[in-house]
C-alpha positions as CSV (number, residue, x, y, z in Angstrom):
1,G,72.8,161.6,-74.4
2,F,74.0,158.0,-74.3
3,A,76.5,158.8,-71.4
4,A,73.9,160.1,-69.6
5,V,71.3,157.4,-69.8
6,T,74.2,154.8,-69.0
7,A,75.2,156.6,-65.9
8,S,71.6,156.9,-64.4
9,G,71.2,153.4,-65.3
10,A,74.2,152.3,-63.4
11,A,73.0,154.1,-60.4
12,S,69.6,152.4,-60.4
13,A,71.5,149.1,-61.1
14,Q,73.2,149.1,-57.9
15,T,70.2,148.7,-55.8
16,V,68.4,146.3,-58.6
17,D,70.5,143.6,-60.3
18,N,67.7,142.6,-62.5
19,W,65.7,145.1,-64.8
20,R,62.2,145.8,-63.7
21,N,59.3,147.0,-65.5
22,P,57.3,150.0,-63.5
23,F,55.1,147.4,-61.7
24,G,58.0,146.0,-60.0
25,D,57.9,142.9,-62.0
26,V,61.3,141.3,-63.5
27,W,61.5,141.6,-67.1
28,M,62.0,138.2,-68.8
29,N,62.6,137.2,-72.1
30,G,59.7,135.9,-74.6
31,T,59.5,132.8,-73.3
32,N,59.7,133.6,-69.5
33,E,62.8,131.4,-69.1
34,L,65.5,134.2,-68.6
35,C,65.6,137.2,-66.7
36,W,67.2,140.4,-67.8
37,R,69.9,141.4,-65.8
38,D,72.7,144.2,-65.7
39,A,76.4,144.3,-65.2
40,F,76.2,144.3,-61.6
41,W,74.3,140.8,-61.0
42,T,76.0,138.4,-59.2
43,P,74.7,134.9,-58.1
44,A,74.2,136.3,-54.6
45,T,71.5,138.7,-55.9
46,G,69.8,136.3,-57.9
47,I,66.1,136.3,-57.8
48,P,64.2,133.1,-57.0
49,G,62.5,131.8,-60.2
50,C,65.4,133.7,-62.3
51,D,68.9,133.2,-62.8
52,G,69.0,129.7,-61.9
53,V,67.9,130.3,-58.4
54,P,65.3,128.0,-57.0
55,V,62.4,129.1,-55.9
56,A,61.9,128.0,-52.4
57,Q,59.7,125.1,-51.8
58,A,57.1,124.9,-49.2
59,P,57.9,122.4,-46.5
60,A,56.4,119.0,-47.2
61,K,53.5,118.1,-45.0
62,P,54.3,115.4,-42.3
63,T,53.1,112.1,-43.3
64,P,50.1,110.9,-41.5
65,M,50.6,108.4,-38.8
66,A,48.1,105.7,-38.4
67,T,47.3,105.0,-34.6
68,K,46.1,101.8,-33.6
69,V,43.9,101.5,-30.7
70,V,43.1,98.0,-29.2
71,F,40.7,97.4,-26.3
72,N,39.5,94.2,-24.7
73,A,36.0,93.1,-25.6
74,D,35.1,92.0,-22.2
75,T,35.4,96.0,-21.4
76,F,32.6,96.8,-23.9
77,F,30.3,93.9,-23.6
78,D,28.9,91.0,-21.5
79,F,29.1,87.5,-22.6
80,D,26.8,86.9,-25.5
81,K,25.6,90.8,-25.6
82,S,26.2,93.3,-28.1
83,T,24.8,96.3,-25.8
84,L,27.8,98.4,-24.6
85,K,28.6,98.3,-20.9
86,P,29.4,101.9,-19.2
87,E,33.1,100.8,-19.2
88,G,33.1,100.5,-22.9
89,R,31.3,103.8,-23.4
90,Q,33.7,105.7,-21.1
91,L,36.5,104.5,-23.1
92,L,34.5,105.2,-26.5
93,D,34.1,108.4,-25.3
94,Q,37.9,109.2,-24.9
95,V,38.3,107.9,-28.7
96,A,35.5,110.2,-29.9
97,Q,37.1,113.1,-28.0
98,Q,40.7,112.4,-29.5
99,A,38.8,111.8,-33.0
100,Q,37.6,115.6,-32.9
101,G,41.2,117.1,-32.9
102,I,42.7,115.2,-35.7
103,D,42.2,114.7,-39.4
104,L,40.6,111.6,-39.2
105,E,40.6,109.2,-41.8
106,T,38.9,105.8,-40.7
107,I,38.0,104.3,-37.7
108,I,37.6,100.1,-38.0
109,A,35.6,98.4,-35.1
110,V,36.3,94.7,-35.4
111,G,34.0,92.7,-33.3
112,H,35.5,89.4,-32.0
113,T,33.6,86.6,-30.3
114,D,34.9,83.5,-28.6
115,S,34.7,79.8,-29.9
116,I,31.5,78.7,-28.1
117,G,28.4,78.6,-30.7
118,T,28.2,78.2,-34.1
119,E,30.3,80.2,-36.6
120,K,27.3,81.7,-38.0
121,Y,25.9,82.8,-34.8
122,N,29.2,84.2,-33.8
123,Q,29.6,86.1,-36.8
124,G,26.3,87.6,-36.1
125,L,27.1,88.9,-32.8
126,S,30.4,90.0,-34.1
127,E,28.8,92.2,-36.5
128,R,26.3,93.5,-33.9
129,R,29.2,94.2,-31.5
130,A,31.1,96.3,-34.4
131,A,27.8,98.0,-35.4
132,S,27.0,99.0,-31.6
133,V,30.7,100.5,-31.2
134,K,30.1,102.4,-34.8
135,S,26.7,103.5,-33.7
136,Y,28.1,104.9,-30.4
137,L,30.9,106.9,-32.0
138,V,28.4,108.4,-34.6
139,S,26.2,109.5,-31.5
140,K,29.3,111.3,-30.1
141,G,30.1,113.1,-33.4
142,V,32.3,110.7,-35.4
143,D,31.5,110.6,-39.1
144,P,29.2,107.9,-39.9
145,T,31.0,107.1,-43.1
146,D,33.6,105.1,-41.3
147,Y,33.9,101.4,-41.8
148,T,32.8,98.6,-39.3
149,E,33.8,95.2,-39.6
150,G,32.9,91.8,-37.6
151,R,34.8,88.7,-37.3
152,A,33.9,85.5,-35.4
């Protein structure tokens, strides 16, 4: 009896260095900290998650890179206007197209003005310009929850 069981166990142990249940799961102690293994086990035949063999880690996701795109306001607007010029719409078409293929977090449209006029007037014009850019991008499919800012 005992010799026959040992011999058959040794024969199967040559192909499996850790004892497995009939479902192919490695037998572990009651706290699932240690794997049962036979006399043929070596560190080279260790199983990930058992025997001190680390489980392979998934590769880390690349860190997102922020991209800053700056355009000259003269390309977008005529003096003292907040209506987009055709050249500005063409540039924003490119931005919207590029935004479709990426995991976009935020687009910040900052509308600047010159020093002619009062600060209050320029602030309003700046905000209208930024809103005009945002509105156009939204019309091209960019998420409307993006942030818009205006500065005089």
